[in-house]
C-alpha positions as CSV (number, residue, x, y, z in Angstrom):
1,M,-87.8,18.8,-254.4
2,M,-86.1,20.4,-257.5
3,G,-82.5,20.9,-256.8
4,V,-82.3,18.6,-253.7
5,P,-80.1,15.5,-253.9
6,T,-82.6,12.7,-254.4
7,T,-82.6,9.0,-255.0
8,F,-85.0,7.9,-257.8
9,V,-86.9,4.7,-257.8
10,R,-88.1,4.2,-261.4
11,T,-90.7,1.6,-262.1
12,V,-91.2,-0.2,-265.3
13,G,-94.4,0.0,-267.4
14,C,-96.9,2.6,-268.3
15,N,-100.6,2.5,-269.3
16,L,-100.2,5.7,-271.4
17,R,-98.2,6.4,-274.6
18,C,-97.7,10.1,-274.7
19,E,-96.6,11.5,-278.0
20,W,-93.6,13.3,-276.4
21,C,-92.7,10.8,-273.7
22,D,-89.0,11.2,-272.7
23,T,-88.8,7.9,-270.7
24,Q,-89.6,5.3,-273.4
25,Y,-86.9,3.2,-271.9
26,S,-89.1,2.7,-268.8
27,M,-91.7,0.7,-270.8
28,D,-90.0,-2.6,-270.3
29,G,-86.8,-4.2,-268.9
30,G,-85.6,-3.1,-265.5
31,E,-84.7,-5.2,-262.5
32,E,-87.3,-7.0,-260.4
33,M,-86.7,-6.2,-256.7
34,S,-88.5,-7.0,-253.5
35,L,-89.6,-4.2,-251.3
36,D,-86.9,-5.1,-248.8
37,A,-84.3,-4.9,-251.5
38,I,-85.5,-1.5,-252.7
39,M,-85.5,-0.2,-249.1
40,E,-81.9,-1.5,-248.6
41,R,-80.7,0.0,-251.9
42,I,-82.2,3.4,-250.9
43,G,-80.3,3.3,-247.6
44,D,-79.9,6.4,-245.6
45,V,-80.8,9.0,-248.1
46,K,-83.5,11.5,-247.0
47,H,-85.2,12.3,-250.3
48,V,-86.8,9.7,-252.6
49,C,-88.7,10.2,-255.8
50,V,-90.8,7.3,-257.1
51,T,-91.5,7.6,-260.8
52,G,-91.9,5.6,-263.9
53,G,-93.5,4.7,-266.3
54,E,-96.5,4.8,-264.0
55,P,-95.6,3.7,-260.4
56,M,-99.2,3.1,-259.3
57,L,-99.5,0.2,-261.8
58,Q,-97.2,-1.8,-259.4
59,P,-99.4,-3.7,-257.0
60,E,-97.0,-3.3,-254.1
61,M,-96.6,0.5,-254.6
62,P,-98.9,1.6,-251.7
63,E,-96.9,-0.6,-249.3
64,L,-93.5,0.7,-250.6
65,L,-94.8,4.3,-250.1
66,R,-95.9,3.4,-246.5
67,R,-92.5,1.9,-245.8
68,L,-90.7,4.9,-247.1
69,V,-92.6,7.5,-245.1
70,S,-92.4,5.2,-242.0
71,A,-88.6,5.2,-242.4
72,G,-88.7,9.0,-242.3
73,K,-88.0,9.6,-246.0
74,Q,-89.4,12.7,-247.8
75,V,-91.2,11.0,-250.7
76,V,-92.4,12.4,-254.1
77,L,-94.7,10.2,-256.1
78,E,-94.7,11.2,-259.8
79,T,-97.9,9.9,-261.4
80,N,-99.5,10.4,-264.8
81,G,-102.9,11.1,-263.4
82,S,-104.7,8.2,-265.0
83,V,-104.6,5.7,-262.1
84,D,-106.5,5.9,-258.8
85,L,-104.5,7.5,-256.1
86,S,-106.7,6.7,-253.1
87,D,-104.2,4.1,-251.7
88,V,-101.4,6.7,-251.5
89,P,-100.5,7.3,-247.8
90,R,-101.7,10.7,-246.5
91,D,-98.6,11.7,-244.6
92,P,-96.7,15.0,-244.2
93,L,-93.7,13.3,-245.7
94,M,-95.6,12.2,-248.8
95,L,-96.0,14.6,-251.8
96,I,-98.0,13.6,-254.9
97,S,-96.9,15.2,-258.2
98,M,-99.7,14.4,-260.6
99,D,-99.9,15.2,-264.3
100,I,-102.9,16.2,-266.3
101,K,-102.1,15.2,-269.9
102,C,-102.7,18.1,-272.4
103,P,-103.9,17.5,-276.0
104,S,-100.4,17.3,-277.5
105,S,-99.8,14.1,-275.4
106,G,-102.6,12.3,-277.2
107,M,-103.7,11.0,-273.8
108,T,-106.1,13.6,-272.5
109,D,-109.1,11.3,-272.5
110,R,-107.3,8.9,-270.1
111,M,-107.2,11.3,-267.1
112,L,-108.9,10.3,-263.9
113,Y,-110.1,13.7,-262.7
114,S,-111.4,12.3,-259.4
115,N,-107.7,12.2,-258.3
116,L,-107.8,16.0,-258.2
117,S,-109.8,15.9,-255.0
118,L,-107.1,13.9,-253.3
119,L,-104.4,16.6,-253.8
120,S,-103.5,18.7,-250.8
121,R,-101.8,22.1,-250.5
122,K,-98.4,20.4,-250.3
123,D,-98.9,18.3,-253.5
124,Q,-98.5,19.5,-257.0
125,L,-100.5,19.4,-260.3
126,K,-98.4,19.5,-263.5
127,F,-99.2,20.4,-267.0
128,I,-96.6,19.7,-269.7
129,V,-97.4,22.1,-272.6
130,R,-96.2,22.3,-276.1
131,D,-98.4,25.0,-277.6
132,D,-101.3,27.4,-277.2
133,E,-103.8,24.6,-277.4
134,D,-102.2,22.8,-274.5
135,F,-101.9,26.0,-272.4
136,D,-105.6,26.9,-273.0
137,F,-106.6,23.4,-272.2
138,A,-104.7,23.6,-268.8
139,L,-106.4,26.9,-268.0
140,E,-109.8,25.3,-268.7
141,V,-109.1,22.3,-266.5
142,L,-108.1,24.6,-263.6
143,K,-111.4,26.5,-264.2
144,M,-113.5,23.4,-264.2
145,Y,-111.7,21.7,-261.3
146,P,-110.4,24.4,-258.9
147,V,-107.6,22.9,-256.8
148,D,-105.9,24.1,-253.7
149,T,-102.5,22.8,-254.6
150,N,-99.3,23.9,-256.3
151,V,-99.8,24.2,-260.0
152,I,-96.7,23.7,-262.3
153,F,-96.4,24.3,-266.0
154,G,-93.5,22.7,-267.7
155,P,-92.4,22.8,-271.4
156,V,-92.5,19.6,-273.5
157,G,-88.8,18.6,-273.8
158,G,-88.0,20.0,-270.4
159,T,-86.3,23.2,-271.5
160,V,-87.6,24.2,-274.9
161,K,-90.0,27.2,-275.3
162,L,-89.3,28.1,-271.7
163,E,-89.5,31.9,-272.4
164,W,-92.8,31.5,-274.3
165,L,-94.3,29.5,-271.5
166,V,-93.3,32.1,-268.8
167,E,-94.8,34.8,-270.9
168,R,-98.1,32.8,-271.3
169,V,-98.3,32.2,-267.5
170,L,-97.6,35.8,-266.6
171,G,-100.1,37.0,-269.2
172,S,-102.8,34.7,-268.0
173,G,-102.6,35.6,-264.3
174,V,-102.8,31.9,-263.4
175,D,-101.2,31.1,-260.0
176,A,-98.6,28.7,-261.2
177,R,-94.9,28.1,-261.3
178,V,-93.0,27.4,-264.5
179,L,-90.3,24.8,-264.1
180,P,-87.8,23.4,-266.5
181,Q,-86.4,19.9,-266.0
182,L,-83.2,20.7,-264.1
183,H,-81.6,17.3,-264.9
184,K,-81.9,18.0,-268.6
185,I,-80.2,21.4,-268.1
186,I,-77.4,19.7,-266.2
187,W,-77.0,16.3,-268.0
188,G,-79.1,16.6,-271.2
189,D,-80.6,13.3,-272.3
190,K,-78.1,11.1,-270.4
191,R,-79.9,8.3,-268.5
192,A,-79.2,7.7,-264.9
193,V,-77.7,4.5,-263.7
């Protein structure tokens, strides 16, 4: 949904501590809300992105996702790939955007590779890469776990080394998109309210 006006629901807490995490502020704090209050605050918007931290750590997350798609919302669930996704609703309005953490994250050993079998053609698998080691790791994962889904490579930091990453993807022949973080191009490191 890059480029589409979207309401973000950011959950608090994460079970990973990636070396280059750009949302450290989501580790604690926040505002506790009921599912009804979240739905009311979302209102009539069409596109919703549920992110974190790690949203699937919230016990009521599967129910929130069901409510969102039942209300006709186009939903993207951004997940770090380390928590079981079997309770995520299978619905045409639901898109899973799952990471596989590369070596520079320091969290590679925490991935739940069984989640890859849950991804459909409309979902996406993301690799955030810093260097050649990360890129080669991502290619190896794709070789070991062939997926029939959208593959995305993004640079650590959202926009840095974008040209390098494009050249690596083009040179490798991998069927993937290279995407910067659009919000960082527009607003830099400014936090949303």
